N, CA, C, O and the ligand as a Tripos MOL2 file, in Angstrom:
@<TRIPOS>MOLECULE
protein
  241   239    61     0     0
PROTEIN
NO_CHARGES

@<TRIPOS>ATOM
      1 N         -30.2590   64.1410   27.6800 N.3       1 MET1
      2 CA        -29.2110   65.1170   27.9950 C.3       1 MET1
      3 C         -29.3240   66.3180   27.0530 C.2       1 MET1
      4 O         -29.4830   66.1510   25.8440 O.2       1 MET1
      5 N         -29.2420   67.5020   27.6000 N.am      2 ALA2
      6 CA        -29.3660   68.7160   26.7880 C.3       2 ALA2
      7 C         -28.0720   68.9750   26.0160 C.2       2 ALA2
      8 O         -26.9850   68.5560   26.4140 O.2       2 ALA2
      9 N         -28.2310   69.6660   24.9220 N.am      3 LYS3
     10 CA        -27.0880   70.0990   24.1160 C.3       3 LYS3
     11 C         -26.8760   71.5820   24.3400 C.2       3 LYS3
     12 O         -27.8280   72.3460   24.5010 O.2       3 LYS3
     13 N         -25.6120   71.9790   24.3470 N.am      4 VAL4
     14 CA        -25.3140   73.3990   24.5080 C.3       4 VAL4
     15 C         -24.2570   73.8260   23.4870 C.2       4 VAL4
     16 O         -23.3060   73.0980   23.2040 O.2       4 VAL4
     17 N         -24.4540   75.0210   22.9500 N.am      5 LEU5
     18 CA        -23.4880   75.6060   22.0240 C.3       5 LEU5
     19 C         -23.1340   76.9870   22.5440 C.2       5 LEU5
     20 O         -24.0090   77.8340   22.7270 O.2       5 LEU5
     21 N         -21.8440   77.2110   22.7830 N.am      6 ARG6
     22 CA        -21.3950   78.5320   23.2200 C.3       6 ARG6
     23 C         -20.8650   79.2720   22.0010 C.2       6 ARG6
     24 O         -19.9390   78.8250   21.3250 O.2       6 ARG6
     25 N         -21.4770   80.4040   21.7480 N.am      7 CYS7
     26 CA        -21.1370   81.1420   20.5380 C.3       7 CYS7
     27 C         -19.6400   81.4710   20.5090 C.2       7 CYS7
     28 O         -19.0300   81.4670   19.4400 O.2       7 CYS7
     29 N         -19.0560   81.7490   21.6510 N.am      8 ARG8
     30 CA        -17.6330   82.1290   21.6640 C.3       8 ARG8
     31 C         -16.7210   80.9660   21.2470 C.2       8 ARG8
     32 O         -15.5790   81.1890   20.8460 O.2       8 ARG8
     33 N         -17.2160   79.7440   21.3410 N.am      9 ASP9
     34 CA        -16.4370   78.5980   20.8680 C.3       9 ASP9
     35 C         -16.2490   78.6290   19.3480 C.2       9 ASP9
     36 O         -15.4270   77.9000   18.7930 O.2       9 ASP9
     37 N         -17.0250   79.4860   18.6960 N.am     10 LEU10
     38 CA        -16.9100   79.6210   17.2470 C.3      10 LEU10
     39 C         -16.0420   80.8090   16.8690 C.2      10 LEU10
     40 O         -16.0160   81.2340   15.7140 O.2      10 LEU10
     41 N         -15.3260   81.3430   17.8640 N.am     11 GLY11
     42 CA        -14.3880   82.4170   17.5690 C.3      11 GLY11
     43 C         -15.0010   83.8050   17.6230 C.2      11 GLY11
     44 O         -14.4200   84.7580   17.1050 O.2      11 GLY11
     45 N         -16.1700   83.9320   18.2440 N.am     12 THR12
     46 CA        -16.7820   85.2450   18.3890 C.3      12 THR12
     47 C         -16.5310   85.7760   19.8020 C.2      12 THR12
     48 O         -16.0380   85.0520   20.6670 O.2      12 THR12
     49 N         -16.8740   87.0380   20.0270 N.am     13 ASN13
     50 CA        -16.8280   87.5990   21.3750 C.3      13 ASN13
     51 C         -18.1990   87.5520   22.0300 C.2      13 ASN13
     52 O         -18.4430   88.2180   23.0360 O.2      13 ASN13
     53 N         -19.0750   86.7720   21.4590 N.am     14 CYS14
     54 CA        -20.4810   86.7460   21.8690 C.3      14 CYS14
     55 C         -20.6640   85.8100   23.0730 C.2      14 CYS14
     56 O         -20.2230   84.6620   23.0360 O.2      14 CYS14
     57 N         -21.3120   86.2970   24.1370 N.am     15 PRO15
     58 CA        -21.4850   85.4940   25.3490 C.3      15 PRO15
     59 C         -22.6720   84.5300   25.2880 C.2      15 PRO15
     60 O         -22.9450   83.8160   26.2530 O.2      15 PRO15
     61 N         -23.3620   84.5120   24.1770 N.am     16 LYS16
     62 CA        -24.5970   83.7200   24.0730 C.3      16 LYS16
     63 C         -24.3380   82.2170   24.2120 C.2      16 LYS16
     64 O         -23.4270   81.6660   23.5940 O.2      16 LYS16
     65 N         -25.1540   81.5800   25.0310 N.am     17 GLU17
     66 CA        -25.1520   80.1260   25.1230 C.3      17 GLU17
     67 C         -26.5220   79.6360   24.6790 C.2      17 GLU17
     68 O         -27.5540   80.0660   25.1950 O.2      17 GLU17
     69 N         -26.5100   78.7430   23.7270 N.am     18 ILE18
     70 CA        -27.7670   78.2300   23.1740 C.3      18 ILE18
     71 C         -27.9600   76.8060   23.6740 C.2      18 ILE18
     72 O         -27.0640   75.9700   23.5550 O.2      18 ILE18
     73 N         -29.1340   76.5370   24.2330 N.am     19 ARG19
     74 CA        -29.4280   75.1980   24.7400 C.3      19 ARG19
     75 C         -30.6450   74.6250   24.0440 C.2      19 ARG19
     76 O         -31.5770   75.3500   23.6960 O.2      19 ARG19
     77 N         -30.6300   73.3170   23.8440 N.am     20 ALA20
     78 CA        -31.7880   72.6470   23.2610 C.3      20 ALA20
     79 C         -31.7560   71.1810   23.6520 C.2      20 ALA20
     80 O         -30.7540   70.6760   24.1580 O.2      20 ALA20
     81 N         -32.8610   70.5140   23.4100 N.am     21 GLU21
     82 CA        -32.9880   69.1030   23.7870 C.3      21 GLU21
     83 C         -32.2430   68.1730   22.8480 C.2      21 GLU21
     84 O         -31.8510   67.0710   23.2330 O.2      21 GLU21
     85 N         -32.0480   68.6200   21.6160 N.am     22 ASN22
     86 CA        -31.3460   67.7660   20.6530 C.3      22 ASN22
     87 C         -30.6330   68.6290   19.6130 C.2      22 ASN22
     88 O         -30.8360   69.8420   19.5490 O.2      22 ASN22
     89 N         -29.7980   67.9870   18.8050 N.am     23 GLU23
     90 CA        -28.9470   68.7330   17.8760 C.3      23 GLU23
     91 C         -29.7560   69.4630   16.8160 C.2      23 GLU23
     92 O         -29.4180   70.5750   16.4110 O.2      23 GLU23
     93 N         -30.8340   68.8170   16.3730 N.am     24 GLU24
     94 CA        -31.6530   69.4380   15.3320 C.3      24 GLU24
     95 C         -32.2340   70.7650   15.8100 C.2      24 GLU24
     96 O         -32.1890   71.7770   15.1100 O.2      24 GLU24
     97 N         -32.7810   70.7280   17.0260 N.am     25 GLU25
     98 CA        -33.3640   71.9330   17.6060 C.3      25 GLU25
     99 C         -32.2740   72.9870   17.8450 C.2      25 GLU25
    100 O         -32.4860   74.1780   17.6160 O.2      25 GLU25
    101 N         -31.1180   72.5340   18.3050 N.am     26 LEU26
    102 CA        -30.0210   73.4510   18.5830 C.3      26 LEU26
    103 C         -29.5570   74.1570   17.3180 C.2      26 LEU26
    104 O         -29.3060   75.3620   17.3340 O.2      26 LEU26
    105 N         -29.4420   73.4200   16.2310 N.am     27 MET27
    106 CA        -29.0090   74.0290   14.9730 C.3      27 MET27
    107 C         -30.0180   75.0720   14.4980 C.2      27 MET27
    108 O         -29.6520   76.0910   13.9130 O.2      27 MET27
    109 N         -31.2880   74.7990   14.7600 N.am     28 LYS28
    110 CA        -32.3300   75.7500   14.3820 C.3      28 LYS28
    111 C         -32.1950   77.0350   15.1890 C.2      28 LYS28
    112 O         -32.2600   78.1360   14.6410 O.2      28 LYS28
    113 N         -32.0050   76.8840   16.4990 N.am     29 LEU29
    114 CA        -31.8460   78.0520   17.3680 C.3      29 LEU29
    115 C         -30.5630   78.8040   17.0350 C.2      29 LEU29
    116 O         -30.5260   80.0340   17.0750 O.2      29 LEU29
    117 N         -29.5100   78.0540   16.7060 N.am     30 ALA30
    118 CA        -28.2310   78.6850   16.3610 C.3      30 ALA30
    119 C         -28.3670   79.5050   15.0840 C.2      30 ALA30
    120 O         -27.8050   80.5950   14.9730 O.2      30 ALA30
    121 N         -29.1090   78.9780   14.1300 N.am     31 ALA31
    122 CA        -29.3280   79.7060   12.8740 C.3      31 ALA31
    123 C         -30.1020   80.9890   13.1340 C.2      31 ALA31
    124 O         -29.8020   82.0310   12.5510 O.2      31 ALA31
    125 N         -31.1000   80.9120   14.0130 N.am     32 GLU32
    126 CA        -31.8750   82.1100   14.3580 C.3      32 GLU32
    127 C         -30.9920   83.1370   15.0580 C.2      32 GLU32
    128 O         -31.0820   84.3350   14.7900 O.2      32 GLU32
    129 N         -30.1370   82.6520   15.9610 N.am     33 HIS33
    130 CA        -29.2330   83.5480   16.6820 C.3      33 HIS33
    131 C         -28.2370   84.2080   15.7220 C.2      33 HIS33
    132 O         -27.9820   85.4090   15.8110 O.2      33 HIS33
    133 N         -27.6900   83.4270   14.8220 N.am     34 ALA34
    134 CA        -26.7210   83.9610   13.8560 C.3      34 ALA34
    135 C         -27.3550   85.0580   13.0120 C.2      34 ALA34
    136 O         -26.7290   86.0750   12.7110 O.2      34 ALA34
    137 N         -28.6030   84.8330   12.6390 N.am     35 GLU35
    138 CA        -29.2810   85.7990   11.7840 C.3      35 GLU35
    139 C         -29.6440   87.0640   12.5650 C.2      35 GLU35
    140 O         -29.4410   88.1820   12.0910 O.2      35 GLU35
    141 N         -30.1810   86.8660   13.7600 N.am     36 LYS36
    142 CA        -30.6840   87.9870   14.5480 C.3      36 LYS36
    143 C         -29.5470   88.8180   15.1400 C.2      36 LYS36
    144 O         -29.5850   90.0470   15.0860 O.2      36 LYS36
    145 N         -28.5440   88.1580   15.7010 N.am     37 ASP37
    146 CA        -27.5120   88.8750   16.4470 C.3      37 ASP37
    147 C         -26.2150   89.0810   15.6770 C.2      37 ASP37
    148 O         -25.4060   89.9350   16.0390 O.2      37 ASP37
    149 N         -26.0130   88.3080   14.6210 N.am     38 HIS38
    150 CA        -24.7660   88.4550   13.8680 C.3      38 HIS38
    151 C         -24.9990   88.8430   12.4150 C.2      38 HIS38
    152 O         -24.0430   89.0390   11.6640 O.2      38 HIS38
    153 N         -26.2570   88.9540   12.0160 N.am     39 GLY39
    154 CA        -26.5620   89.3770   10.6530 C.3      39 GLY39
    155 C         -26.1330   88.3790    9.5920 C.2      39 GLY39
    156 O         -25.9040   88.7430    8.4380 O.2      39 GLY39
    157 N         -26.0230   87.0970    9.9980 N.am     40 ILE40
    158 CA        -25.6340   86.0470    9.0560 C.3      40 ILE40
    159 C         -26.8810   85.2330    8.7070 C.2      40 ILE40
    160 O         -27.4700   84.5980    9.5820 O.2      40 ILE40
    161 N         -27.2770   85.2470    7.4590 N.am     41 SER41
    162 CA        -28.4600   84.4670    7.1150 C.3      41 SER41
    163 C         -28.0790   82.9960    7.0120 C.2      41 SER41
    164 O         -27.0210   82.6510    6.4860 O.2      41 SER41
    165 N         -28.9450   82.1460    7.5160 N.am     42 ALA42
    166 CA        -28.6480   80.7160    7.6100 C.3      42 ALA42
    167 C         -28.2770   80.1330    6.2580 C.2      42 ALA42
    168 O         -27.4350   79.2400    6.1680 O.2      42 ALA42
    169 N         -28.9070   80.6400    5.2090 N.am     43 SER43
    170 CA        -28.6690   80.0760    3.8820 C.3      43 SER43
    171 C         -27.2900   80.4480    3.3370 C.2      43 SER43
    172 O         -26.8240   79.8530    2.3650 O.2      43 SER43
    173 N         -26.6300   81.4440    3.9710 N.am     44 SER44
    174 CA        -25.3150   81.8530    3.4720 C.3      44 SER44
    175 C         -24.1760   81.2100    4.2630 C.2      44 SER44
    176 O         -23.0050   81.4690    3.9860 O.2      44 SER44
    177 N         -24.5150   80.3730    5.2430 N.am     45 ILE45
    178 CA        -23.4750   79.6950    6.0160 C.3      45 ILE45
    179 C         -22.9380   78.5170    5.2140 C.2      45 ILE45
    180 O         -23.7050   77.6310    4.8380 O.2      45 ILE45
    181 N         -21.6290   78.4910    4.9430 N.am     46 PRO46
    182 CA        -21.0680   77.3940    4.1520 C.3      46 PRO46
    183 C         -21.0580   76.0860    4.9370 C.2      46 PRO46
    184 O         -21.0100   76.1050    6.1670 O.2      46 PRO46
    185 N         -21.1020   74.9470    4.2400 N.am     47 PRO47
    186 CA        -21.0980   73.6420    4.9190 C.3      47 PRO47
    187 C         -19.9210   73.4700    5.8720 C.2      47 PRO47
    188 O         -20.0560   72.8140    6.9050 O.2      47 PRO47
    189 N         -18.7690   74.0470    5.5410 N.am     48 SER48
    190 CA        -17.6050   73.9200    6.4220 C.3      48 SER48
    191 C         -17.8760   74.5770    7.7690 C.2      48 SER48
    192 O         -17.4310   74.0920    8.8090 O.2      48 SER48
    193 N         -18.6120   75.6870    7.7380 N.am     49 MET49
    194 CA        -18.9620   76.3780    8.9730 C.3      49 MET49
    195 C         -19.9500   75.5360    9.7810 C.2      49 MET49
    196 O         -19.8500   75.4560   11.0050 O.2      49 MET49
    197 N         -20.8920   74.9170    9.0950 N.am     50 LEU50
    198 CA        -21.8500   74.0610    9.7960 C.3      50 LEU50
    199 C         -21.1240   72.9350   10.5170 C.2      50 LEU50
    200 O         -21.5120   72.5460   11.6180 O.2      50 LEU50
    201 N         -20.0710   72.4110    9.8980 N.am     51 GLY51
    202 CA        -19.2790   71.3660   10.5210 C.3      51 GLY51
    203 C         -18.6270   71.8490   11.8050 C.2      51 GLY51
    204 O         -18.5800   71.1290   12.8020 O.2      51 GLY51
    205 N         -18.1190   73.0910   11.7690 N.am     52 LEU52
    206 CA        -17.5020   73.6800   12.9680 C.3      52 LEU52
    207 C         -18.5400   73.8910   14.0620 C.2      52 LEU52
    208 O         -18.2760   73.6640   15.2430 O.2      52 LEU52
    209 N         -19.7130   74.3250   13.6510 N.am     53 VAL53
    210 CA        -20.7850   74.5330   14.6300 C.3      53 VAL53
    211 C         -21.1430   73.2100   15.3050 C.2      53 VAL53
    212 O         -21.2600   73.1310   16.5280 O.2      53 VAL53
    213 N         -21.3140   72.1800   14.4870 N.am     54 LYS54
    214 CA        -21.6720   70.8690   15.0460 C.3      54 LYS54
    215 C         -20.5860   70.3340   15.9660 C.2      54 LYS54
    216 O         -20.8720   69.7070   16.9850 O.2      54 LYS54
    217 N         -19.3270   70.5910   15.5920 N.am     55 ALA55
    218 CA        -18.2130   70.1310   16.4190 C.3      55 ALA55
    219 C         -18.1610   70.8610   17.7520 C.2      55 ALA55
    220 O         -17.6270   70.3420   18.7320 O.2      55 ALA55
    221 N         -18.7210   72.0740   17.7880 N.am     56 ALA56
    222 CA        -18.6860   72.8860   19.0110 C.3      56 ALA56
    223 C         -19.8340   72.5680   19.9550 C.2      56 ALA56
    224 O         -19.8600   73.0380   21.0920 O.2      56 ALA56
    225 N         -20.7660   71.7830   19.4890 N.am     57 ILE57
    226 CA        -21.9070   71.4140   20.3420 C.3      57 ILE57
    227 C         -21.4540   70.4370   21.4080 C.2      57 ILE57
    228 O         -20.8090   69.4280   21.1210 O.2      57 ILE57
    229 N         -21.8110   70.7630   22.6660 N.am     58 LYS58
    230 CA        -21.4170   69.9210   23.7880 C.3      58 LYS58
    231 C         -22.6470   69.3280   24.4600 C.2      58 LYS58
    232 O         -23.7250   69.9220   24.4400 O.2      58 LYS58
    233 N         -22.4800   68.1700   25.0460 N.am     59 ASP59
    234 CA        -23.5130   67.6360   25.9210 C.3      59 ASP59
    235 C         -23.4340   68.3590   27.2540 C.2      59 ASP59
    236 O         -22.3520   68.6670   27.7560 O.2      59 ASP59
    237 N         -24.5960   68.6200   27.8070 N.am     60 GLU60
    238 CA        -24.5800   69.3360   29.0750 C.3      60 GLU60
    239 C         -24.8740   68.3970   30.2380 C.2      60 GLU60
    240 O         -24.9020   68.8300   31.3900 O.2      60 GLU60
    241 ZN        -23.5160   84.8750   19.0010 Zn       61 ZN61
@<TRIPOS>BOND
     1     1     2 1
     2     2     3 1
     3     3     4 2
     4     3     5 am
     5     5     6 1
     6     6     7 1
     7     7     8 2
     8     7     9 am
     9     9    10 1
    10    10    11 1
    11    11    12 2
    12    11    13 am
    13    13    14 1
    14    14    15 1
    15    15    16 2
    16    15    17 am
    17    17    18 1
    18    18    19 1
    19    19    20 2
    20    19    21 am
    21    21    22 1
    22    22    23 1
    23    23    24 2
    24    23    25 am
    25    25    26 1
    26    26    27 1
    27    27    28 2
    28    27    29 am
    29    29    30 1
    30    30    31 1
    31    31    32 2
    32    31    33 am
    33    33    34 1
    34    34    35 1
    35    35    36 2
    36    35    37 am
    37    37    38 1
    38    38    39 1
    39    39    40 2
    40    39    41 am
    41    41    42 1
    42    42    43 1
    43    43    44 2
    44    43    45 am
    45    45    46 1
    46    46    47 1
    47    47    48 2
    48    47    49 am
    49    49    50 1
    50    50    51 1
    51    51    52 2
    52    51    53 am
    53    53    54 1
    54    54    55 1
    55    55    56 2
    56    55    57 am
    57    57    58 1
    58    58    59 1
    59    59    60 2
    60    59    61 am
    61    61    62 1
    62    62    63 1
    63    63    64 2
    64    63    65 am
    65    65    66 1
    66    66    67 1
    67    67    68 2
    68    67    69 am
    69    69    70 1
    70    70    71 1
    71    71    72 2
    72    71    73 am
    73    73    74 1
    74    74    75 1
    75    75    76 2
    76    75    77 am
    77    77    78 1
    78    78    79 1
    79    79    80 2
    80    79    81 am
    81    81    82 1
    82    82    83 1
    83    83    84 2
    84    83    85 am
    85    85    86 1
    86    86    87 1
    87    87    88 2
    88    87    89 am
    89    89    90 1
    90    90    91 1
    91    91    92 2
    92    91    93 am
    93    93    94 1
    94    94    95 1
    95    95    96 2
    96    95    97 am
    97    97    98 1
    98    98    99 1
    99    99   100 2
   100    99   101 am
   101   101   102 1
   102   102   103 1
   103   103   104 2
   104   103   105 am
   105   105   106 1
   106   106   107 1
   107   107   108 2
   108   107   109 am
   109   109   110 1
   110   110   111 1
   111   111   112 2
   112   111   113 am
   113   113   114 1
   114   114   115 1
   115   115   116 2
   116   115   117 am
   117   117   118 1
   118   118   119 1
   119   119   120 2
   120   119   121 am
   121   121   122 1
   122   122   123 1
   123   123   124 2
   124   123   125 am
   125   125   126 1
   126   126   127 1
   127   127   128 2
   128   127   129 am
   129   129   130 1
   130   130   131 1
   131   131   132 2
   132   131   133 am
   133   133   134 1
   134   134   135 1
   135   135   136 2
   136   135   137 am
   137   137   138 1
   138   138   139 1
   139   139   140 2
   140   139   141 am
   141   141   142 1
   142   142   143 1
   143   143   144 2
   144   143   145 am
   145   145   146 1
   146   146   147 1
   147   147   148 2
   148   147   149 am
   149   149   150 1
   150   150   151 1
   151   151   152 2
   152   151   153 am
   153   153   154 1
   154   154   155 1
   155   155   156 2
   156   155   157 am
   157   157   158 1
   158   158   159 1
   159   159   160 2
   160   159   161 am
   161   161   162 1
   162   162   163 1
   163   163   164 2
   164   163   165 am
   165   165   166 1
   166   166   167 1
   167   167   168 2
   168   167   169 am
   169   169   170 1
   170   170   171 1
   171   171   172 2
   172   171   173 am
   173   173   174 1
   174   174   175 1
   175   175   176 2
   176   175   177 am
   177   177   178 1
   178   178   179 1
   179   179   180 2
   180   179   181 am
   181   181   182 1
   182   182   183 1
   183   183   184 2
   184   183   185 am
   185   185   186 1
   186   186   187 1
   187   187   188 2
   188   187   189 am
   189   189   190 1
   190   190   191 1
   191   191   192 2
   192   191   193 am
   193   193   194 1
   194   194   195 1
   195   195   196 2
   196   195   197 am
   197   197   198 1
   198   198   199 1
   199   199   200 2
   200   199   201 am
   201   201   202 1
   202   202   203 1
   203   203   204 2
   204   203   205 am
   205   205   206 1
   206   206   207 1
   207   207   208 2
   208   207   209 am
   209   209   210 1
   210   210   211 1
   211   211   212 2
   212   211   213 am
   213   213   214 1
   214   214   215 1
   215   215   216 2
   216   215   217 am
   217   217   218 1
   218   218   219 1
   219   219   220 2
   220   219   221 am
   221   221   222 1
   222   222   223 1
   223   223   224 2
   224   223   225 am
   225   225   226 1
   226   226   227 1
   227   227   228 2
   228   227   229 am
   229   229   230 1
   230   230   231 1
   231   231   232 2
   232   231   233 am
   233   233   234 1
   234   234   235 1
   235   235   236 2
   236   235   237 am
   237   237   238 1
   238   238   239 1
   239   239   240 2
@<TRIPOS>SUBSTRUCTURE
     1 MET1         2 RESIDUE 1 A MET
     2 ALA2         6 RESIDUE 1 A ALA
     3 LYS3        10 RESIDUE 1 A LYS
     4 VAL4        14 RESIDUE 1 A VAL
     5 LEU5        18 RESIDUE 1 A LEU
     6 ARG6        22 RESIDUE 1 A ARG
     7 CYS7        26 RESIDUE 1 A CYS
     8 ARG8        30 RESIDUE 1 A ARG
     9 ASP9        34 RESIDUE 1 A ASP
    10 LEU10       38 RESIDUE 1 A LEU
    11 GLY11       42 RESIDUE 1 A GLY
    12 THR12       46 RESIDUE 1 A THR
    13 ASN13       50 RESIDUE 1 A ASN
    14 CYS14       54 RESIDUE 1 A CYS
    15 PRO15       58 RESIDUE 1 A PRO
    16 LYS16       62 RESIDUE 1 A LYS
    17 GLU17       66 RESIDUE 1 A GLU
    18 ILE18       70 RESIDUE 1 A ILE
    19 ARG19       74 RESIDUE 1 A ARG
    20 ALA20       78 RESIDUE 1 A ALA
    21 GLU21       82 RESIDUE 1 A GLU
    22 ASN22       86 RESIDUE 1 A ASN
    23 GLU23       90 RESIDUE 1 A GLU
    24 GLU24       94 RESIDUE 1 A GLU
    25 GLU25       98 RESIDUE 1 A GLU
    26 LEU26      102 RESIDUE 1 A LEU
    27 MET27      106 RESIDUE 1 A MET
    28 LYS28      110 RESIDUE 1 A LYS
    29 LEU29      114 RESIDUE 1 A LEU
    30 ALA30      118 RESIDUE 1 A ALA
    31 ALA31      122 RESIDUE 1 A ALA
    32 GLU32      126 RESIDUE 1 A GLU
    33 HIS33      130 RESIDUE 1 A HIS
    34 ALA34      134 RESIDUE 1 A ALA
    35 GLU35      138 RESIDUE 1 A GLU
    36 LYS36      142 RESIDUE 1 A LYS
    37 ASP37      146 RESIDUE 1 A ASP
    38 HIS38      150 RESIDUE 1 A HIS
    39 GLY39      154 RESIDUE 1 A GLY
    40 ILE40      158 RESIDUE 1 A ILE
    41 SER41      162 RESIDUE 1 A SER
    42 ALA42      166 RESIDUE 1 A ALA
    43 SER43      170 RESIDUE 1 A SER
    44 SER44      174 RESIDUE 1 A SER
    45 ILE45      178 RESIDUE 1 A ILE
    46 PRO46      182 RESIDUE 1 A PRO
    47 PRO47      186 RESIDUE 1 A PRO
    48 SER48      190 RESIDUE 1 A SER
    49 MET49      194 RESIDUE 1 A MET
    50 LEU50      198 RESIDUE 1 A LEU
    51 GLY51      202 RESIDUE 1 A GLY
    52 LEU52      206 RESIDUE 1 A LEU
    53 VAL53      210 RESIDUE 1 A VAL
    54 LYS54      214 RESIDUE 1 A LYS
    55 ALA55      218 RESIDUE 1 A ALA
    56 ALA56      222 RESIDUE 1 A ALA
    57 ILE57      226 RESIDUE 1 A ILE
    58 LYS58      230 RESIDUE 1 A LYS
    59 ASP59      234 RESIDUE 1 A ASP
    60 GLU60      238 RESIDUE 1 A GLU
    61 ZN61       241 GROUP 0 **** ****
């Protein structure tokens, strides 16, 4: 089952939906998206935010 993360579920106005085969891959793609489109470097994301991101991941 694929995993999906909708950026707007994290409180943004961003329409991006990120899909991947598993959570590890999804987190990698999400980090790339955050850096490229939101100017947030992955290393500056606090653990509490990572928890919110993981909680927002849905099975598709
Ligand atoms: Zn986004």
